[in-house]
N, C-alpha and C positions, 0 to 999 in steps of 0.2 A: 701643422701650423706652429710657428714659433711662439707667438703670443696670442692671447685670446682677449676678447672683450666680454666682460662678465657683468651681469646684473644680479644683485644680491638683495633679496627682500627679507626683512627681519623686523622684530619689534624692539629688541634691546641692542644697544651698542655702547661699548665702553666709554667713549668720550661724552656720552649723555650722562644723566645722573642715575641711571639704572645700574645698580651694582651687582647684578645677578651673574651667575656663571655663564649663562647663555650669552651675555654681553661680552664677557672676556673672550669666549670662544670665537664669536663673530669678529671681534677686532683682530685677534691674532691671525685668523685665517685670511681675512681681507688684506691685512698689512703684508703678510708674507707672500700672498699671491702677487701683490703689486711689486714687492721686492724682486720677484722672479720675472718681471717684465710684462705682466698682464695689466690691462685696464679694468678697474673694478668700479662700478657705479652702485653705491649702497643706498637703499631706500629704507628709511627707518621711521617707525612710529615711536616717538620719544615718550615712553610711558610715564604717567604721573602717579603710578601706584605708590601709596605710602609705604608699603612693606618692602619695596625694593629701592627706595630712595637712599642715596648716600651722597655725602658732600665730596664727590670725586673730582679730582683735578683733571681737566681735559688733557689727554695725551696728544702729542703732535700727530696730525694726520699726514701721512706721507704723500708726496707728489704722485699722482696717478690714481689716487683713491678719491672719488667724488662722492660726497655724502649729502643726501637730500633727506630732510626730516620734516615731520609735522607734529605739532603738539596740541592736543585738545585739552579743555579744562577739566574733563572728567575721565575716569578710566573704566566706566561701565561697558558692558558688552556692546551697546548701540554705538557708543563713542569710538570704541576700538574698530568696529565695523566701518563706520564713516571714515575713520582715519586711514584704514587700509584701502578703501575706495579712492580716497584722495591720492594716496601714494601710487595706486594703480594707474590713475590718469597721468601722473607725473612720470611714472616709469615706462609707459607704453612706448613713447618715442625712443627711449634708450633701448628698450627690449627689441625693437624692430631692427636695430643696428648691431645687436650683440651676437655672440656665438653660442652662449649658453646662459640659462637662468638658474640661480640657486634660490631655493626657498627654505627659510629656517622654520622647522616644525616644532611646535609645542602644543600640548593639549588645551592650553588656555587661550590661544589667540589664532588669528586668521592669516598669519604671514605666509604659510606654505600654500594655502588655498588661493591667496592673491597672486602668488608666483605662478600657480597652475593656470589661472585665468589669463595672465600675461603670456604664458607660453602658448596657449591656444590662439589668442589674438595675433601674436607676432609670429606664430609658427616656428618656434624655437625649442630646442631640447630643454628638458627640465631635470634638475638634480635636487632632491630634497635632503637637507641636512637635519636629521632628527636630534633634538635636544632632550625632550621628555615626551613620552608617548603613553605610558601606563598610568591610569588614574582611577581611583575608586570614589565615585560620587556618593554624597549623602544628602537625603532630602529630595523632595519632588522636583524643585526648581533645578538643582544640580543634575539630577538624572535627565531632565528634559534637555538641558544644555549639552550634557554629555552625548546624548543620542544624536543631536544635531551635529556636534563637532566630529563625532565618530563617522557619521555619514559623509561629511565634507572631507575627512581624512581619507576615507575609502576612495572617493572621487580623485583626490589629489594624488594618492599613491598609484592608482591605476594609470593616471596620466603621465607620471614621472618615468623618465628613462632609467634613472637609478635612485635608490633610496639608501642613504648612508646612516647607519645607526651606531651609537657609541659603545658597543660591546658585543662580544661573540654570542652571549646568551640571547641578546635581542634579535639577532639575525633570524633564527628559527621562529621566534615568537611573531615577529612582524610578517614573515612569509606566510605563516599559518593563519594568523588573525585576518590578514587582508587579502589572502589568496593570491600572492604574488609569485612570479617565476623565481626559481632558485638563483638565476644569474642577475636578477634585478636588485637584490638587497645585498649590500656590502657593509663591512665594518669600517668605521672611521672613528677612531678613539678621540676623546678629549685629551689635551696635552698640557705641556708645561715648558716654559723657557728655562732650560737647565743651566743657562749662564746666569740669568737673573736670580733664580732660586737655586742656591748652592750652599753646601757646608762651609765654603770659604768665607761666607758673610757672617759667620759666628763672631759675636762681639762680647769679649769677656768683661769689658767695662759695663756694658748693659746688664750682664748677668750679676755683676757686683751691685749695681743700683737696684736690681730687683731683689737682691738679698737672699738668694737661695742657690743650692747646688742641685735642686730637683724642681725643674720648671716644666709645666704642662701648658700647652697653648691650644686655643680654639680660635679660628678666624672665619668669619662669615656672617650670614643672617642669623638673628636671634629669634628662633622659632622653637618653642619647647616641644610641641607635638611632632614636628618634622625631624628634629635633630636629637632629641633626648637630652637637652642640656640640663634639665632638672635632675636627671640621673647623674650627670657629671658633678653637679654641685653637692648632691647628697653623698656621692661616693667620696668626695673630697674629705668629708668629715671622718669617714672610716679610714681612709689612707693616712690622714694626718696623725692618727694614733701610732702609726709605724714610722712615718716620715714627718716629724714636727715642722720642718722648714719648707714643706711643700708649698709652691706658689702656682696658682692657676691663672693664666692670662686669658681674658675673653676679649677678643678684638672684633668689633663690628657693632651693628645696630639692628633694630628690628622691632616688631610689634610686641614681643614678649620680654623685652629688656627690663621694663619696670617690675614685672612679676619675678624675673630671675634675680634681680637685685633684692627684692623683698624676701625671697626665699633664702638668699645668702645671709641677709641680716638676721632673719629669724633663727638660723642655725649658728649664729655668732661666728661666721666665717669671713667677715669683712677684711681680716688681715691675711687670709689665705687666697681669696678669690678677688682678683683685681679686674675691674671693667675699664678697658682703655677707650671704648667707643670707637669712633672713626679714626683711623690712622692713615696717614698719607701712603698711597701705593708704593712710593719709593722706599718707605721704611718697613713694609711688610716682610720682604725677604730677610732683613736683619733680625726681626723678631722671631721668625720661624727658625732660622738657622741657630739662634741663640737659645732655643728651647730644647728640651730633651725628648718630650713626647708630644705628638700632635693628635688631637681628637677629631675624628671624622664623625659621620652620622652614627648614632648609637641605637636608634629605634627603627627597626625594619618596617617598611611599608611597600606597597605594590610599586610605588614610583622609584624605589631603589633597585629593583630587579635588573641585573646586568649593568648597573650604573658605573660610570667612571667619574666620581666627584672631583671637581677641579681642586678643591681644597686638599683632598687626599694626595693627589699627584704633586701638589706644591709642597706638602709636608715631606713626602718621600724624596723629592729632589733636594730639599733643604737639609737632609740628614737626620730628621726626626725618626723616632720609633713611632709608628702609626698605630693607633687603637681605633677600631671601628666595631660596630655591632654586627652580629651574624646576619647575613642577608642585606647588608647596607652598601655593599660594593661588589663589583664584578669579581668573580673568582680568578679570572685571568690577571687581574690587577694585583690582588693581595691574597697571599696564602699564609694562614696562621703558622707561626713558628719558622717561616722561611724569610719573608720580607715585611712582616708586620704581625700584629696581634689582633685576633678576632674574639671579641667578647661573646660568650654563649648567648647572652640576652641583654636587654636594656635594664635588667634588674640591678639595683644599686650594688648588691654584693658582687655580681659578676663584673660590673664596670670597675669597681674598686680592686678586685682581684687582678684584672687585666692591667691596670695602671701599676700596681705593685709588682707585677711580673716584669714590666718594662724597666723597673729600677732595681730589681733584686739581683740581676746577673749582668755585670758589665760586659762580659764577653758576648753573651747573647744579644744584648742591646746593640753592641758594635756590629755584630754580624747582621742583625735585622736591618739596621740603618744602611750598611754598606750594600746589601743586596737590593734594598729598596731603591737606592740611588742608581744602581746598575740597571734595574728594571726600567726606570723612567728614561735613562739615557738611551737604552736600546730600542724601546718601543713607544715611549710617550713624549719624546722631544718634538716640539712643534715642527721642526724641519723635516722629521721623518713623516709626520702626519700630513703636512701640506704636500709632500711628494705624492702620497696616496690620493689626496683630493685632486691634485693636478691631473693624475692619471685618469681618475673618474670623469673629470670635466672634459678632457680631450676625447675620451671614449664616447661620451654622450654627444659631443660636437661632431665627431666624425660619422656618427650613425645617421646623420641627416644630410651629409654631403653628397 
């Protein structure tokens, strides 16, 4: 078949106000499938979660991409469930006339399970696109929810024709945990637009306004426990003793922003750490390309195993030297001393040492940045990834012909 009709069920979508990486991935995949001549009907629960809200400017939705969404007043589990039930009713008619259904899977919502139900009712093949799967609950309530969601994930993955995971390490984990056939689980990486994010967007006037030859940037949600940004701020104090003009730009918003600002002020770092808040998506590539070092997740957790953080591939595409914590990114994405720097731990001294390493040797920094750019051009460009997705969708659709 030359073109396919595709139904895509998800929770986050970029033109909504959800600013999560899952939303970026959904938009890029859907948009590029449409650009390849496929018809995509996207059904979205527009989350009102406070921690993922950002004043995002809606992007132009291309012709051929039909977006249906529902937004409820609360974001508790029961409201999410009702929202997906509503989307399911709206999506059933579209599902009956489609070639294949995609369900976005995250351990915190029912998008993939809703897609599985639609695939049963419409008798259509199902492809699951995994965003996050590993999660360590705390407390009785979270454990109860985890057991329920894990059971639903088992049912969903068993139903799926293919399960696509964002890293090689996750392929074996998902196969083993859910008892899936080896040919059912495939790798589909998170990607980056290597034209939009590029060293060519480096702006020397912006660097002069920032007032430093040593610029570090973080872009994303402000969550201390999840990303280790408190370690970044504390490390700044140590690094500044060797690099007095160091500037750290923190782009984004989140629940821990007030705490991070308070920590910065208590350490008298308000001249070194600048909080830019929400920045228009059109300006993000310029900020990243104009920085020297990009900070990824610093504090390892079960959720980072085999991960391909979108912010990290954006840094790499932009020509930054990337610093991440050990265990915070897929080993196939980032190798210490080859295309990035991996801090031994989220300990302040280790983070400071890694940042200093990025600035101490210009030849090393140039080599790391160059190889990082080459890595994403060859393996993580969206056009490469959407080709892999298209192959998976065609394979699933042909299996029921």
